[in-house]
N, C-alpha and C positions, 0 to 999 in steps of 0.2 A: 605535402610534408613540409616541415620546417627546415631551416638551413642546417641545423645540427643533425637531423635525421639523414639529410642528403650527404653530409660529410661521412657519417658512419657507413652509408652504402658505398661510397667511393672507396673507403678503407677495405671493406669486405671484398669488393671487386678486385682491387689491386692484389690482395692476398690470394684470391682464387686464380686470377689471370697470370700470376707469376709463379704459382706452385709447380714444381717439377717432380717427375717420378724418379725411380732409382737409377734410370739410365740418363737422367738429365734432360728429358724431353718435357715440354710444357704439358700439364695435365689437361688444360683447356686449349685446344689447337687455336692458333691465331685467327683462322677463318671463322671460328665460333665465338671469338671475343668481341662481342658487340660494344662499340664505343658508348660511353655514358654521355647523355645530353642533358645538361642542367638548364631547364627553362624556368625563368622567373623574372620579375620586375627588376629594373636597374637599382644598384646601390644597396642590395641586401647581403652581399658578401659571397657571391658565387666564386669569384677568383680566390678570395681568402681561404675558403674551405678546401680548394684544390691544393694550395700550398700547405695548409695544416695537415691534410691527409698524407701528403708526401713525407712530411716530417715525422708523423706518427708511425708510418710504415717503414721508415728508414730507407726510402728510395729517393732518387733524384726527381727534378721537375724542370721542364722547359716550357715557357709560356709564350704564346703568340696571339696578337690581335689580328684576326683574319682580314679585317677591313684595311689593314696597312699593306696588304700584299696584292701584287698583280699576278696574273697567270704565270708570267715568266719566273717570278721569284719563288712561287709555290711549286711549279712543275719543273723548272729548269729551262735553260736556253737551248734551242735546236743547234746541232752541229752536224756537218757532213762527214761521213766515214765511208771507207771502202769495204765492200763485202763481196764475197765470191760465191756464186751459185752455178752449179753444173759447169765448172771450168771457166765461167765468164765473170768478169769483175763489174760490180755495179756500185753506184754512189747511193748511199742510204742516209736517212735522217735519224739521229739519236738525240737524246736530251742530256744536258749536263746535270750534275747532281743538284737537286732542289736545295734552295737556301735553308729550308726548314730541316730537311734530313741532314744536310751538312752540319748545321748547328748542333744537332743531336750527337753526331760523332765527335765533334769538337768538345762538347760538354762531357761526354763519357771519357775522353782522353784526359781532360784537365782535372775532372773531379774524381774519377775512379768509379763512378756509379755505372753499373751495367744494366740496371733496371730503373724504371721511373714512370712519371706521368707526363705525357705530352698534352698540355692544356691549350686548347684553341678557343679563344673568346670571340664573341659576336659572329658565330659561324653562320647564322641565318641572315647576315647583313652583307654578304659578299657581293661583288659585282656579277653581272650576268655571265661574264667570261669565266668566272671561277666556279660556277655552279657544277659543271661536269666534274671538275677536280674534287669538289667536296663529296659528290656522290661516289666517286672512285675511292676516295679516302675511307668513307664510311663502310664501303663493301669490301675492299681489298686491302686496306691499311697501307696504301701506297700514295706517293706524290709522283705523278708521271710514271716512270718505269722503276722508281726506286722505293722499296718497301720501308716502312717504319721498322727500326731494329727490333728484333725479338726481345720480349721482356718489357717493352714500353707500352703502357696502357693509354689509350686515347680518351681524354675527357674534354668534352666541348661544352660551351655555354652560349646561351642566346636569350634575347628578350622577346616576349610575345609582341606581335604587331601593334597591339593597342598601346604599348609603351614606347615604341620606336617606329617612326614613320618609314624608315629605310629597311626595316625588317620584313621578311616575307614568311608566309606559312610554308612549312616543309610539307611536301607531298607524301603520299603513301610509300612511294619507292624509297624515300629517305628515312621516314619514320620506321619502316620495317627493317632497317639496318642498325637501329640504335636502341638503347634502353633509356627511356625518357624519365627524368626525375623532375616533377613539377613542384617547385618550391614557392612558398609564400612568406611574407614578412611575419615575424612572430616576436612581439616585444618581450615576452617571458624568456625566450632563448637568448635574445640579444642582451637582456639585463644580466644574465649569468656571466656573460663575457665582459660587459661594460664596467661593472663595479670593480673587479680586480684589475681591469685595464686602465683605471684612473679617469673614467669619464666624469666630467664636472658634476658635482652633487646637485647643482640647481637643475641640470638637465635630467638627472635620474629621478629626483623628487617630482619634477613637473610631469614626466612621463608616467611615473607611478600613479599620480592623481588623474592623468588624462592619457591613458594608453592609446586611445583612438587617434591621437596626434602623432604617433610614432611613424607611421607610414601612410602618406596620402598622395594620390596621383589623380589629377584631372587634366587630361589632354584632349582638347577639342579645338575646332577652328577658332572659336571665340576666346578660349582661355587655355593657358598652359601653366598649371601650378603643380608643384610636387614637393614633398618632404620625404627624405629617405634616411635610412640608417647611416649611410655615408655622410650625409649632410649634418646629422647630429654629432657624429664623431669629429668631423673637421671643425665644426663650431666649437666643440669642447676644447680641442687643442689650442686654437687661436684665442679663444676667450680666456683661457688660463694665462696665456702669455700677455694678453692685454692687461689683465689684472696685476700680473707681476710687475709690469712697467708703469702701472697707473694710467693707462691710456683710456680715453673716453670710449664708452660702448654706447652706440646709438641704435635706434630702431632700424635704421638703414643697414647697419652692420648685421643685424639679425636676418634681414631679408636676403642678404648675400649668400647665406647658407640654407635658410629655410625659405624655399621659393614659393611659399604660400603667404600672402599678406595677412590673412586671418591668423594663421599659426604663428607667424613671426611677431605680430602685434601682441598676441596672447602670451607668448613666452617672454617677450620684452617686459610686459607688465609684471609677470611672475618674477622675473629676474630682479626687478626693482624691489619687490617685496623681499626676495631672498637677501639682498644687500642690507635691507633694514633689519631683518631678523638676525643677521650675522653679528651685528653690534648689540642689538637689544637683548639677545639671549646669551651673550658673553661666551660664545662657543669656544674660541681659542683659549680663553682663560680656564674654562671647564676642562678641556682636553688636557691641559698642562698641569691641572691641579693647583691653579694659582688663585682660586676664589677663597675669600675668607668665609667663615661660617655664616656671617650676616649676609654676605653677597650671595652665597649659595641658597640661603633661605628665600631671598628676594627672587632669585631665578626660578625656584620651584613654584612660587606663587604665580609668576608670570606664565609659566608653562601650563599650570592648571587651568588658566583662562584661555589658552590658545586654541584655535580651531584645528580641524583635521589637516588643512593644508600646511599649517605651521608645524604641526607634530611630524608630519611626513618629511618635511624639509629638515627638521631637526635630526631625525634618525639618519637621513642620507648624509648629513654633515658628519655625524659620528662614524658612519660606515666608511666614508671617504678617508677620514683620519686613520681609522683602524686598518683599512686596506693599504694605505701608504706605509704604515709601520710593519704590516705583515710582509709587504714586498721587500722592504729593506732587510728585515730579518731573514727572509728566504734567500735573498741574493747573497748575504754573508755566508749562509750555510753552503750554498752552491759553490761559492768561491773556495771555501776551505776544502770541500770535497774534490773539486776540480784540481786544485793545487796538488793534493795527494796523488790523484790519478796520473797527472802529467809527470810528476817527479818520479813515480814508480816506473813509468814508461821510459823516462830519460835514463834512469839507473840500469834498466834491463837492456838498453841498446848499446851500440858500439860507437856512438857519436860523442864528441866532447860537448860540454854544456853550450859553448858558443855555437857550434855547428847545429846542435839540436834546436836552439832558439832561432837560428836563421831558417831552418826547415819549417818551424812552426809559423814564422812570419810569412813565408811563401804560401803555406797551406791556408792561412787565414785570408790572404789576399785573393786566392782563387775562390774560396768559399764566398767571400763578399762580392766578388765580380759576378758570380752566378746566382746571387740572391739567396745563398744557403746559410748566411750568417746574420742572425738578428742583432739589432743594436745592443740589446741587453747581453747577449752571448759574447759579442765583440768586447764589451767592457770587461767581462769576466776573464776572457782570454788575455787581454792586455794586462790586467791586474796580475794574472798568473805569471806571465812572462816577466813582469816587473819584480815579482817576488823571487822567481827563479834566478834572475840576474843578481839578486842580493845574497844568494846562498853561499855560505862558507862552511866553517866548522860547526856552526850552530844550526845545522839542518834539522835536528830533532826538535829544537825549540820552536822553529818556524812551523813545522808540520804537525806538531802535537799541541796540546793545551786545550783541555775541555772546560776550563773554568770560565773563560770569556763567553763561549756559546751558552753555557748554562746561566750565566748572569743575564745575558741578553734575553733568553727565553723567560726567565723569572720576571724581568722588568715588563716584557710584553704581556705575559699572562696577568700580571698585576694590573696593568692598564685595562685589559679587557674585562677583568673581574670588577674593577671600579666602575667602568662604564655600564656594565650589565646590571650591577646593583642599582645604579642611578636610574636607568631606564625602567627596571622592575618597580622601584619605589614610586616613580612618577606615574607610570601608566598601567601597572599591574601586569597580569598575564594576558594582555590584549594583543591587538594587531601590531602595535609598535615594538613590543618585545619580540614577537615572532619575526618581524621584518629585520630587526637587529641581529638576532641569533642566526637566522637562516642566511642573512646577507654575509655574515662571517664565514659560514660554511661554504659559500660559493667561491671564496678566494682559493686559488691553487696552492698557496703556502699554508693554509690553515691546518690541513690534515697532519702535517709534519710537526706542528707545534705541540700537540698533546693537550690542548685546552678543552675542558669539558664542563658542562653545567647540567644539573638535573632537569632544567627547564627544556632542554633540547628535545627530549623524547615526547613530551606532552605537546609542545608547540608545533612539532613537525606534523602531528596528526591534525591539529587545529588548522594549520595553514593548508594542508591538503584538502580538508573539507571545504574551506573557504574557496579554494580555486575550483573545485568541482562544482560548487554551488554557483559561482560566478559564470562558469561555462554553460551550465544548464539554463541560467537566466538569459544569456546571450542567444542560445539556441532557440529558446521560446520566443524571444523578441524578433528573431529572424523569421520565424513561422508566422507570427502575427503581422 
């Protein structure tokens, strides 16, 4: 399965494992709640989907890398206690509370979450002394003598031995206690996440042309080379900052993220082409509508002569710009909505505005400490608090006003229509137009915009047929 399918299975499992009957008892008893084990190569997003699943289910999450633990921290330290049997007093050994279990209780106290995901990474890379503890955890949901709190679902992750020399094969006893989700790298799924996530357009267009370069691993005694989804994302973030500061980007820089010399050299050459195209095809000026009719005519002639790689690159540039504008629009809408929600909560409570803001600051600090507050959400919450602190008699003026959002929506729809007309005029109803329109649909803020074109319906069918045909060709090639 791909990483998105694995995430959906985690979500379904959390819903099933936390469901309760009319008397408040779990419908699936803890002893029947098999932990989920996500097995797959490194860098494809196993940890990320656990966090995403928790957020989508509205439950908490506590994450641990098992390789960082000793038997003492996982099980607890031994201590001597007095016990009485048949009228005689004996000295017995008990164990203190496991660090992992203790952190769960602390998490529940601080955040208020009573249910959640206990995510245990690299579970098949633990030391020999921890193997019995892992088997005990999988079977009895306990660390030492202390059980995992009711309502917490265990999700573990591991790498197959071929990707990690310190990993070991789990035996039948362990596998018979878990539900194994075998995940593989899938560029199509990653692309749906990468475009709205702001991944560099040069990376997106390169991988669109060469999807086989998305994930490559060669681990032998003679050679250790790998390219992962994590590597592409990290490269994207740092590359954009290098560009912003005007820093030199060398082929060695590419190799620091893409640990395959062949892939790094190939992308480096492509990136040089990307930089030339950026100026040659006047993309910034086109996006801002700053080209004169004469300059626009010259651009169209150049694009008509361009090859498939340049056309793909050009569309990814347009999508990157559209994605950025959609994100800005969506965040403004979320800010306004959140401001109204928080103000209504403030008005319905018994706290003064000053006390209410102090409470929100504390809540935000706790959420950030436990990884429950994304950077984007933190910006919105800080903006809301700033607006609330400005409130006076003009409350209605601050909380209302539909004219500005409508103007913003009209400007964004106008931009998308202008770019769609340009792409349709240049390339017709071909692959470029399909990539453009379907790329827009992948953005999370697109649905709320209300933008539509008649080409959507036709091109959706065309793209689906192309994808099915491409998959059939790949399957035939594998057989041959």
